[in-house]
ZADO-176518 format. One record per residue (C-alpha): x, y, z. Coordinates in pm, whole numbers, padded with zeros to 5 digits, always signed. Layout:
XYZ/...
//
This chain:
-04368-05187+00684/-04696-05274+00511/-04889-05129+00806/-04692-04804+00767/-04780-04787+00398/-05148-04853+00472/-05139-04572+00731/-04979-04339+00480/-05253-04419+00227/-05526-04354+00484/-05404-04002+00566/-05647-03720+00498/-05553-03522+00306/-05328-03757+00111/-04962-03657+00118/-04729-03779-00160/-04447-04009-00057/-04197-04250-00205/-04116-04610-00125/-03745-04692-00089/-03634-05050-00150/-03336-05238-00013/-03137-05169-00332/-03173-04793-00278/-03429-04727-00553/-03720-04496-00477/-04067-04525-00625/-04278-04207-00597/-04644-04232-00501/-04790-03892-00600/-05154-03999-00555/-05370-04292-00449/-05415-04379-00818/-05047-04475-00839/-05038-04758-00584/-05207-05092-00517/-05149-05334-00231/-05206-05701-00312/-05490-05862-00114/-05260-06045+00129/-05011-05759+00149/-04716-05945+00002/-04663-05707-00289/-04696-05336-00357/-04762-05227-00714/-04652-04873-00800/-04711-04710-01138/-04617-04374-01286/-04786-04146-01538/-04610-04325-01827/-04773-04656-01717/-04445-04807-01604/-04521-05060-01331/-04300-05174-01044/-04399-05479-00840/-04228-05454-00503/-04212-05749-00262/-04277-05609+00085/-03966-05787+00218/-03753-05550+00007/-03921-05227+00118/-03686-05049+00356/-03841-04703+00407/-04119-04458+00337/-03976-04126+00223/-04197-03825+00285/-04187-03557+00021/-04080-03216+00145/-04256-02917-00009/-04031-02634-00120/-04211-02315-00023/
//
C-alpha cells in the first residue's frame, strides 16, 4: 500500500485523495502539504488545516479513496 501512496503523491498534477484505515476512518489529503511518509515507510502522517495530526501505521491502511469532482 505504501507504494500506491507514493505513486499517488507523484502524480502530476496532484489529485486529492483520502486514506482509509482498517477501522473505516478516512483521512483526506487535499495537497502535498498535508502528508508525510516516514523515512522507512512504516508510518504516514496526515494533517488537516486545523493542525490536527494523525499518525497512521501502514499496516492499518486499507485503501486509497480517490476524490470525485462534482461538476
